[in-house]
N, C-alpha and C positions, 0 to 999 in steps of 0.2 A: 672740278676747279683744278686743273691741272696746270702747275706752273712750267716754266721753261726746263727741258730736259739738260742735263748736264753735258758739256761738250767732250765728244770722244777724242782722245788724244793719240790714240795707238794703233796700230795695224791700219792704216788708211788704204783702202780698196782691197786688202787681203781678205778674201771672202771665206775661205776655208782653212782655218788656222790648224785644225788638226791634221789636214793632209800635208801642209807645208812643214810640220815638224815630223811626221811620220816619214816623208821620202828624203828629208835632209840628211839623217843618219841611218842609213840602211846598211845592215850587216850582212855578211854572206851567207846564203841558204845553206841549211842542214845537208842537203842531197850535194851541194857542190862540195863542201868541205868532205864528206864521205866519200865522193870519186877521187877527190885529190889525195886523200889519205892511202887509199888501196892503190892508185896508179903509181905513185910517186915516192918508191921507197929510197933510192940514193938521192933524191932531190930533198928529201925531208933531212937527212942526215947532213946535207951541205947546209941547208937552211939553219938548223940548230947550230952550226958551228961558226957562221958569219955574223959579221956585226954591221949595220947600216946606220950611217948618221943620220938619215933622214928620217928614221923611224922612232916610235917612242922608246927612250931607254938604250937608243943606239940598235935595237933590233936584237939584244941580247937575251932578253927575256919574253919568250913566247908561248902561248898556248895554242895549239895546233887544233884541237876539237872546237874551241871557242873562236878562234882566229882573231886573237887579241895579243896586243904587246902591252908590257908592264915596264914601269920605270925602274924597279929593282927587284931583287930575288924575293925579299919580304912581301911584297905585293903579290908575285906570282903566288907564293905559298899560300898566302891568304886567299885568293882566288881558287886555287885547288880544293881549299876545305868549304867554299862558298857552296850554297843551294843551286844557283844558275848553272856553275860549272857541272856540278853530279847530275842534273837534270840533262845537260847537253850529253854527257856520256852515256845516259841511257836511252836518249834518243838516238844517239849513233850506233848503239848495239842493235837497233832495229832495223830490218830491211827498209830502204828507202822507196817512195813511190816513184815509178818511171812511166814514161810514155807507152812502152810495151805492156805494162800492167794494166794502164788505163783501157788500152785497145782491146786486150783480153777478156776486161771485165764488161765491155761495151757488147761483146759478142763477135770480136774479130779474131777469132782463135779459140782455144780451150784455156781456161783459166786455171791456173796453178798457183798455189801460194809460194811466194818468193822466199829464197833462202835467206838467212841472215849473213850479212856481209862478213868478209874474212880478210882482216887487216894483217899486215905483215907482223905487228906486235901489238901488245896490249894496248888499248886506248887510252888509259890512264897513264901510260908512260910518254905519251907524245908532246911534252914540253921540255923546254930547256933546263929546267930543274933535274930532269931525268937523262941529261945527255949520257951520261958514262954508262948507266944502265941499259941504254939503247945500243950503245957501241957494243958493249959486251955481248947482248944478244945477238947483234948482227955478227960478231966475230965467231960466235957459237954456230949461228947458222951456216956461215961460210965453211967451218970446220966440218960440220956434220955432212954438207954436200960435197966436199972433197973426200972424206972417207967412203962416202956411198959410191 
């Protein structure tokens, strides 16, 4: 003796709620961040120095490994101590999976273990919080190339 069911009042004709939430807030993939950090050294320094009104916190507080903007310096420092940030640094230190590696693993060529990525400076320093340290490292690198 089942009575009437309660009327559903939400999500009319949205059949897959998980998929709708998953694709709405999609972050940049780790391999894309890794290639951006390896290739764009002068652009990184320019990005750390600029402010953009359209971004969160005017774009002044940015974490490059996580590709996130923060409202103020305290939030960025708190994020640097957080577990997700530390996990992201660990993942970025490992070599990223590529199409060439997939082809070699499938039998198209000889498979070799990929080398660890080489970043222009420490991964942990790629935030606006460490802008001065990055500029000092950059000037030291330029000075060493001039003397050599």
